C-alpha positions in Angstrom: 39.1 -20.7 6.3 38.0 -24.3 6.1 34.1 -25.3 5.9 34.5 -27.1 9.4 36.3 -24.5 10.9 33.6 -21.8 9.7 30.7 -23.9 11.0 32.1 -24.7 13.9 33.2 -20.4 14.1 29.1 -20.3 12.9 27.6 -22.5 15.6 29.7 -20.8 18.0 28.9 -17.4 17.3 25.2 -18.7 17.0 25.1 -19.9 20.5 26.7 -16.3 21.7 24.0 -14.5 20.0 21.3 -17.2 21.3 22.7 -16.8 24.9 23.4 -13.0 24.5 19.2 -12.3 23.3 18.9 -14.8 26.2 20.5 -12.6 28.7 19.0 -9.8 27.0 15.2 -10.8 26.9 16.0 -12.4 31.1 17.7 -9.0 31.9 14.8 -6.7 30.3 12.0 -9.1 31.5 13.5 -8.6 35.1 14.1 -4.7 34.5 10.6 -4.6 33.8 9.4 -6.5 36.7 11.6 -4.4 39.0 10.1 -1.1 37.1 6.5 -2.9 37.4 7.3 -3.5 41.6 8.3 0.2 41.7 5.1 1.5 40.1 3.3 -0.5 42.5 5.4 0.5 45.4 4.7 4.1 44.1 1.2 3.5 43.6 0.3 1.7 47.0 2.4 4.7 48.4 0.4 7.6 46.5 -3.2 5.5 47.5 -2.2 5.3 51.5 -1.4 9.4 50.6 -4.7 9.9 49.0 -6.3 7.8 52.1 -5.2 10.2 54.3 -6.0 13.1 52.9 -9.3 12.0 52.5 -9.5 11.3 56.1 -8.3 14.2 57.2 -10.6 16.2 54.8 -13.3 14.3 56.2 -12.4 15.0 59.6 -12.9 19.0 58.8 -16.2 18.5 56.8 -17.5 16.6 59.7 -17.1 19.7 62.2 -18.2 21.7 59.5 -21.9 19.8 58.6 -22.0 19.5 62.9 -21.7 23.1 63.1 -24.0 24.1 60.0 -26.8 21.7 61.3 -26.5 23.5 64.6 -26.6 26.9 62.7 -29.5 26.0 60.7 -31.3 24.4 64.0 -33.7 27.2 65.9 -33.5 26.0 69.4 -29.6 26.0 68.9 -29.7 29.4 67.9 -32.1 30.8 70.9 -29.9 29.0 73.3 -26.6 30.7 71.6 -28.2 33.8 71.4 -29.4 34.0 75.0 -26.1 32.3 76.1 -23.3 34.1 74.0 -25.0 37.6 72.8 -26.7 38.4 75.7 -25.8 36.3 78.8 -25.2 39.7 81.1 -28.2 42.1 79.7 -31.6 41.0 81.6 -33.5 43.2 79.2 -34.1 40.2 76.7 -35.0 37.5 79.0 -38.2 38.6 78.3 -37.9 38.4 74.5 -40.0 35.5 73.2 -37.9 32.7 71.1 -39.1 34.2 67.4 -38.6 37.8 68.4 -34.9 37.1 69.0 -34.4 34.9 66.0 -36.4 37.6 63.8 -33.5 40.0 65.0 -30.2 38.1 65.4 -30.8 35.4 63.2 -27.9 36.4 60.7 -26.0 38.0 63.6 -25.8 34.5 65.7 -24.8 32.3 62.3 -22.0 35.6 61.1 -21.0 34.5 65.3 -21.1 30.6 64.5 -19.5 31.0 60.7 -16.1 32.5 62.3 -16.2 30.3 65.3 -16.0 27.4 62.6 -13.8 29.0 60.4 -11.5 29.7 63.8 -11.7 26.2 64.7 -10.8 24.5 61.2 -8.1 27.1 61.5 -6.8 25.4 64.5 -7.1 22.1 63.5 -3.7 20.6 62.6 -1.7 17.5 62.1 1.5 16.2 61.1 3.4 17.5 64.1 1.6 21.0 63.6 3.0 21.2 59.7 -0.8 20.0 58.6 -3.0 22.7 58.1 -6.7 23.5 55.9 -7.9 26.5 53.9 -11.0 27.2 52.5 -12.2 28.7 49.3 -15.5 29.7 47.9 -17.0 27.7 44.7 -17.0 30.4 42.3 -15.8 27.9 39.2 -13.9 31.8 37.5 -11.1 32.1 40.5 -12.1 31.2 44.0 -12.3 33.7 47.1 -10.1 32.8 49.9 -12.1 31.9 53.2 -10.3 31.1 55.7 -6.2 29.8 55.1 -4.5 28.1 58.5 -0.9 29.4 57.8 -1.8 32.1 55.6 -4.3 34.4 57.3 -3.5 37.5 54.4 -4.8 36.0 51.6 -8.1 36.0 53.7 -10.6 37.4 51.5 -8.3 37.0 48.0 -9.1 36.4 44.7 -6.5 33.5 44.0 -6.1 34.5 40.2 -2.6 35.3 40.2 -0.1 33.5 37.8 1.7 32.4 40.9 -0.8 29.6 41.9 -0.5 28.4 37.9 1.6 25.1 40.0 -0.3 22.4 39.5 2.3 19.6 38.2 0.5 18.3 35.0 -0.4 21.0 33.0 0.6 24.0 35.2 -3.2 25.2 36.1 -4.6 27.3 38.6 -4.5 25.0 41.6 -7.4 26.7 43.6 -9.6 27.4 40.0 -8.6 23.4 39.4 -9.9 22.4 43.0 -12.9 24.0 42.2 -13.4 22.1 39.1 -12.5 18.9 40.1 -14.3 18.9 43.9 -17.5 20.0 42.0 -17.3 16.9 39.2 -16.6 14.0 41.9 -15.6 13.9 45.7 -13.7 10.8 44.8 -10.8 12.3 42.0 -10.5 15.9 43.1 -6.3 15.2 44.0 -4.3 17.5 42.7 -0.2 17.2 42.4 1.5 20.7 42.6 4.8 22.4 43.4 5.1 24.5 46.6 7.8 25.8 48.9 7.3 25.0 52.2 7.1 27.8 54.9 10.3 29.5 55.7 12.3 27.3 53.0 13.1 28.3 49.4 13.1 25.2 48.0 10.4 23.9 46.2 8.7 20.6 47.3 6.1 18.4 45.4 2.5 18.6 47.2 -0.7 17.1 47.2 -4.0 18.1 47.9 -7.5 17.0 48.3 -10.6 18.9 48.5 -14.0 18.4 49.3 -17.3 20.9 48.1 -19.5 21.3 50.7 -22.3 22.4 48.8 -24.7 23.7 51.7 -22.2 26.7 52.3 -20.7 26.4 48.8 -17.3 26.1 50.3 -14.0 23.8 48.8 -12.4 22.7 52.5 -8.8 21.3 51.5 -5.4 20.6 52.8 -2.2 19.2 51.5 0.7 17.0 52.4 4.3 17.5 51.0 5.5 14.5 49.4 9.2 14.7 49.9 9.3 11.5 52.3 7.0 9.8 50.6 9.2 10.0 47.0 12.3 9.3 49.5 11.3 5.7 50.4 10.0 5.0 46.6 13.5 6.1 45.6 14.9 3.4 48.6 12.5 1.1 47.3 14.1 1.5 43.8 17.7 1.0 44.4 16.7 -2.0 46.6 15.0 -3.2 43.9 17.7 -2.4 41.4 20.4 -4.3 43.6 18.7 -7.3 43.7 18.3 -7.2 39.8 22.1 -6.1 39.6 23.2 -9.6 41.9 20.3 -11.9 39.4 22.1 -10.6 36.4 26.0 -11.7 37.8 24.4 -15.2 38.6 22.8 -15.0 35.0 26.3 -14.2 33.3 28.1 -17.1 34.8 25.5 -19.6 33.7 25.4 -18.3 30.2 29.1 -18.4 29.9 29.4 -22.2 31.2 26.6 -23.1 28.6 28.7 -21.7 26.2 31.7 -23.8 26.7 29.5 -26.7 26.5 28.0 -25.6 23.5 31.1 -25.0 21.7 32.8 -28.5 22.3 29.6 -29.9 21.2 30.1 -27.5 18.4 32.9 -29.0 17.3 31.8 -32.3 17.6 28.9 -31.7 15.2 31.3 -29.7 12.6 33.5 -33.1 11.9 30.4 -34.9 11.8 28.7 -33.2 8.5 32.1 -31.6 6.6 32.7 -34.3 4.1 29.1 -34.3 2.8 29.2 -30.7 2.5 32.4 -30.7 0.5 30.9 -32.6 -2.1 28.0 -30.8 -2.2 30.6 -27.5 -2.1 32.5 -29.6 -5.5 29.1 -29.6 -6.9 28.4 -26.2 -6.9 32.0 -25.1 -7.9 31.3 -27.0 -11.5 28.2 -25.8 -11.7 29.6 -22.1 -11.1 32.0 -22.9 -13.9 28.8 -23.1 -16.2 30.2 -26.6 -16.6 28.1 -29.8 -16.8 27.2 -31.5 -13.3 25.9 -34.6 -12.5 23.1 -35.2 -9.7 24.1 -36.2 -6.7 23.1 -39.8 -5.1 21.5 -39.3 -1.7 21.5 -41.8 0.7 20.5 -39.5 3.4 17.7 -38.5 5.0 18.3 -35.7 6.8 19.2 -31.8 6.2 22.3 -32.4 4.0 19.7 -35.3 1.5 17.5 -32.7 1.5 20.2 -29.9 0.3 21.4 -32.5 -2.2 17.5 -32.8 -3.5 17.1 -28.9 -3.6 20.4 -29.0 -5.8 19.2 -31.6 -8.0 15.6 -29.5 -8.6 17.7 -26.5 -9.2 20.0 -28.7 -11.9 16.4 -29.3 -13.4 15.1 -25.8 -13.5 18.1 -24.1 -15.3 16.6 -25.6 -18.5 13.5 -23.5 -17.5 15.4 -20.7 -16.8 17.1 -20.5 -20.2 13.6 -21.5 -22.1 12.4 -18.2 -20.2 15.4 -16.2 -21.1 15.2 -17.0 -24.7 11.6 -16.1 -25.2 12.0 -12.6 -23.3 15.1 -12.4 -25.8 12.8 -12.4 -28.7 10.1 -10.1 -27.8 7.6 -12.6 -26.1 7.1 -10.8 -23.0 3.7 -12.6 -22.2 5.4 -15.5 -22.2 4.1 -17.5 -18.8 7.1 -18.4 -16.4 6.8 -20.2 -12.8 9.7 -19.7 -10.1 10.6 -23.3 -8.2 9.5 -22.3 -5.0 8.6 -19.2 -3.2 12.2 -18.6 -2.7 13.2 -19.0 -6.1 15.0 -15.4 -6.1 16.4 -16.1 -9.2 12.9 -16.9 -10.9 11.7 -13.7 -9.0 14.2 -11.7 -10.4 13.3 -12.7 -14.1 9.6 -12.4 -13.5 10.4 -8.7 -12.3 12.8 -8.5 -15.7 9.7 -9.5 -16.9 7.3 -7.3 -15.3 10.4 -4.2 -16.1 9.8 -5.0 -19.6 6.2 -5.1 -19.5 6.4 -1.8 -17.4 8.8 -0.1 -20.0 6.3 -1.3 -22.8 3.7 0.1 -21.8 5.0 3.6 -20.8 6.3 3.6 -24.3 2.9 2.8 -25.3 1.9 6.0 -23.6 3.9 8.4 -24.5 3.4 6.7 -28.2 -0.3 7.4 -27.3 0.4 11.2 -26.0 2.3 12.0 -28.8 -0.1 10.9 -31.4 -2.9 12.7 -29.4 -0.3 15.7 -29.3 -0.3 15.6 -33.0 -3.6 14.7 -33.7 -4.9 17.7 -32.0 -2.1 19.8 -32.5 -3.2 19.4 -36.3 -7.0 20.3 -35.7 -6.5 23.5 -33.9 -4.6 24.5 -36.8 -6.6 23.6 -39.0 -10.1 25.4 -37.1 -7.9 28.6 -36.4 -11.0 31.3 -37.8 -14.7 30.1 -36.0 -14.4 29.7 -32.6 -17.3 27.6 -32.7 -16.1 25.4 -35.3 -12.8 24.6 -33.1 -14.6 23.9 -29.8 -17.3 21.7 -31.3 -15.0 19.7 -33.4 -12.1 19.8 -30.7 -14.5 18.3 -28.1 -16.1 15.7 -30.2 -12.5 14.3 -30.9 -11.4 14.6 -27.2 -14.2 12.7 -26.3 -13.6 9.9 -29.0 -9.8 10.0 -28.2 -10.0 9.9 -24.3 -13.0 6.8 -24.5 -14.9 9.0 -21.9 -19.1 9.3 -22.0 -19.6 13.3 -22.1 -17.9 16.1 -22.2 -18.2 19.8 -22.3 -16.3 23.2 -22.8 -16.7 26.5 -20.8 -15.0 29.8 -21.3 -14.5 32.7 -19.3 -16.5 35.5 -20.3 -17.7 38.8 -19.1 -13.9 40.2 -18.9 -13.1 41.7 -15.6 -15.9 43.7 -14.5 -18.6 40.6 -14.6 -16.3 37.4 -14.9 -18.1 34.4 -15.3 -18.5 31.0 -17.4 -21.0 29.8 -20.3 -21.1 26.5 -22.0 -20.2 27.1 -25.5 -19.9 23.4 -26.8 -21.1 19.5 -25.3 -21.0 16.3 -26.4 -23.7 13.3 -25.6 -25.3 15.9 -22.7 -29.1 15.1 -21.4 -31.6 17.8 -23.1 -32.3 20.0 -19.7 -27.9 20.4 -19.3 -28.0 21.6 -23.1 -29.6 25.0 -22.2 -27.7 27.9 -21.2 -25.6 28.2 -18.5 -24.2 30.9 -16.8 -21.8 30.1 -14.1 -20.3 32.4 -11.4 -16.5 32.2 -10.0 -16.9 29.4 -6.6 -20.2 28.1 -8.0 -20.1 24.4 -8.7 -17.4 22.0 -9.4 -17.0 24.2 -12.7 -16.9 27.6 -11.2 -14.2 26.2 -8.5 -12.1 25.2 -11.5 -12.4 28.8 -12.1 -11.4 30.0 -8.6 -8.5 27.2 -8.5 -7.3 27.2 -11.7 -6.2 24.1 -11.1 -7.5 20.2 -12.3 -10.3 18.6 -10.5 -10.3 14.6 -10.6 -13.6 12.9 -8.3 -13.9 9.8 -8.1 -17.4 9.9 -5.9 -19.8 12.2 -8.0 -22.4 13.6 -6.1 -26.2 12.4 -6.5 -27.9 14.0 -9.8 -25.1 15.9 -10.6 -24.9 14.6 -14.7 -26.6 11.2 -16.0 -25.0 9.4 -19.1 -27.8 8.4 -21.2 -28.3 5.9 -23.8 -31.4 3.9 -25.4 -31.3 1.8 -22.7 -31.5 4.1 -20.0 -29.1 5.9 -18.1 -26.4 5.8 -15.1 -24.2 8.0 -13.2 -20.4 8.4 -14.4 -17.7 7.1 -11.7 -15.4 10.2 -12.8 -15.4 13.7 -13.3 -12.4 15.7 -14.5 -12.5 19.3 -14.5 -9.1 20.6 -16.4 -8.7 24.6 -17.1 -7.8 26.0 -20.5 -4.8 28.3 -19.0 -1.6 29.0 -21.0 0.9 31.7 -19.6 -1.2 31.9 -16.2 -3.9 33.2 -18.6 -7.3 31.5 -17.8 -9.6 31.0 -21.1 -12.1 28.2 -19.7 -12.5 24.3 -18.4 -12.8 21.4 -20.0 -15.5 18.8 -18.5 -15.3 15.0 -19.1 -17.6 12.2 -17.1 -17.0 8.9 -17.9 -17.7 5.4 -16.6 -14.1 4.3 -15.9 -11.7 6.1 -14.0 -9.3 8.4 -16.1 -5.7 7.2 -15.5 -3.0 9.7 -14.5 -1.3 9.6 -17.8 -4.9 10.2 -19.0 -5.1 13.0 -17.2 -2.1 14.5 -17.9 -2.4 14.5 -21.8 -5.9 16.1 -20.7 -4.0 19.0 -19.6 -1.3 19.4 -22.5 -4.3 19.2 -24.5 -6.0 22.0 -22.9 -2.6 24.3 -23.2 -2.7 23.5 -26.7 -6.3 24.5 -26.9 -5.8 27.5 -25.1 -2.9 28.8 -27.4 -5.5 28.1 -30.0 -8.4 29.8 -28.7 -5.7 33.1 -27.8 -5.1 32.7 -31.8 -8.6 32.5 -32.9 -9.5 35.4 -31.0 -6.5 37.3 -31.9 -7.4 36.8 -35.6 -10.8 37.6 -34.8 -9.7 40.6 -33.7 -7.5 41.5 -36.6 -10.4 40.6 -38.6 -12.4 43.0 -36.6 -9.7 45.5 -37.1 -9.0 44.8 -40.4 -13.2 45.8 -41.5 -12.7 48.6 -39.5 -9.7 49.7 -41.2 -11.0 49.3 -44.2 -14.5 51.0 -43.5 -12.2 54.3 -42.5 -10.6 53.9 -45.7 -14.0 54.0 -47.5 -15.5 56.7 -45.7 -11.8 58.7 -45.8 -12.5 58.1 -49.4 -16.0 59.4 -49.7 -14.8 62.6 -47.9 -12.5 63.2 -49.8 -14.6 63.3 -52.7 -17.1 65.2 -51.1 -14.4 68.0 -49.9 -12.7 67.6 -53.8 -17.0 68.5 -55.1 -17.0 71.5 -52.2 -13.4 72.5 -53.6 -14.7 72.5 -57.2 -17.8 74.1 -56.4 -16.1 76.6 -54.2 -13.9 77.4 -56.9 -16.1 78.1 -59.5 -18.0 80.2 -57.3 -14.8 82.0 -56.8 -14.4 82.3 -60.5 -17.9 83.4 -60.7 -17.5 86.2 -57.6 -14.1 87.2 -59.5 -16.3 88.2 -62.9 -18.8 89.8 -61.2 -16.2 91.6 -59.5 -14.9 92.6 -62.8 -18.0 93.6 -64.1 -18.8 95.3 -61.3 -15.3 97.4 -61.6 -16.3 97.4 -65.1 -19.8 99.1 -64.0 -18.4 101.2 -61.2 -15.9 102.5 -64.0 -18.4 103.2 -66.0 -21.0 105.1 -63.5 -17.3 107.2 -62.2 -17.1 108.0 -65.6 -20.5 109.2 -66.0 -20.2 110.9 -62.7 -17.0 113.0 -64.3 -19.1 114.3 -67.2 -22.3 114.9 -65.2 -19.9 116.9 -62.6 -17.9 118.6 -65.7 -21.4 119.0 -67.1 -22.9 120.6 -63.9 -20.0 122.4 -64.1 -20.3 124.3 -67.2 -23.8 124.6 -67.0 -23.3 126.3 -63.4 -20.7 128.7 -65.4 -23.5 129.5 -68.2 -25.7 130.3 -65.4 -23.3 132.6 -63.6 -22.6 134.4 -66.5 -26.2 134.4 -67.2 -27.0 136.0 -64.1 -23.9 138.4 -64.9 -25.2 140.1 -68.4 -28.6 140.0 -66.4 -27.9 142.6 -63.6 -25.4 144.6 -66.2 -28.6 145.2 -68.3 
């Protein structure tokens, strides 16, 4: 497709787009105007309806106010009592006015109030379809005092769900009337849905209420809006017909304008084809990478400006080449200025430079984090026995590596019975901060970190939270970072840094990773300490066991010696017993011989 055809087609398409846009804008404007007219007509109808409702209620209020003044007029009450209560009874003619009022004022007012309510109930309008109702002014749920169309509701508390038919938010219409009427007499209008008497269909209805404060009454009336809504619909249909007629005329005008514009576009395309083709040939040579001569510009119009732009592009190519060579050599900070704000290629090259700088920055960050991880990993492994040396050295090196101004390490103590945090190491703290500090869960930022077990990053540091001191003065830090010392879900403590400069996200991430390594090292040191304690206890128990064994051996030797002594003494005793037994036997034999000799001697003596 030739340039001339494309230009003509483009011009025609542009005219089509402009025509479509103009038509759309015009149609939208006319539609908006039509909607505004309908809205204005609707507002007028609503204002008329509200004015009518207010006038109707004013009539009832006027009747009530007149009757109320009569009820408060002592002369009228006396006259009413004599003419209506005791008109045929002459016994009360001798009573004074004061006696009648003292005895029958309340009764007379009750009669007058009942007559007033009946009078309001008899008031009708709109061919007998319009009526009034009165409730009290209780703000919770009012009680129906008089309903002209539904007398069965008289004396009923209007709290049922079927009265929640307010159109906007479904509120109780009787409760809402009391509230609005007590707030303002000019805004107590309510739209709600209600079926007409004898019909099942639901209609929209508007009511107006007035709070008659002397009696505590809320007087209301309402009008069904179906006729008004029908009038609005008829007006809206008429506006729509007028709009469609206007649109048809507009479309005919646009089509004729397009035909004329297409003819002019074709002629215009013919006059500019040759200069554009010349520029096209130069661009094709440039696309092939060939050396392209500058154009000779003899025009002062847009085509001349296009040629001049091409010449400027050729002049800028050398600038692009030099910049690309510098980037290729790794000179990422070399300066470069695009040809203009619309220089897409120049902006792309700047974006490339920014991307390379960003990649270099990411590489530097990764190297910084890797070197830090290696450094602190080696440090944690070196101090694997003394936990105090580990914490002091780790904090000092972390503060220096991170470039912050102050730091502290807190460890969780107290076990499960009395969990709390204690500061174990600090760096560059003021004197009062160096004292022993116990922090309970949820107390301050450290206690909050203990509860949440997440990193706290604060740039709005509370006043007097901490001061950074030097020989020249002191000042509040601009950044506080508190990172939990955790590993595998186990919370060991927290590291707190204070700095004059805000920490970057990668620095916070490095701090979290380092705290994980510190948690592992703390666990290792504590495990080593527990192992040492257990080993010491084991050695002590072994020494005690060896001492007990030696004592037992000595006791056993003494017992054996005692046993030998007892056995020797038993042997001696046996020998003594044997000797005694022999002596006893000899003694018995000698005794027996003596007894026999004595017996023989006694026998001889008897014989003599």
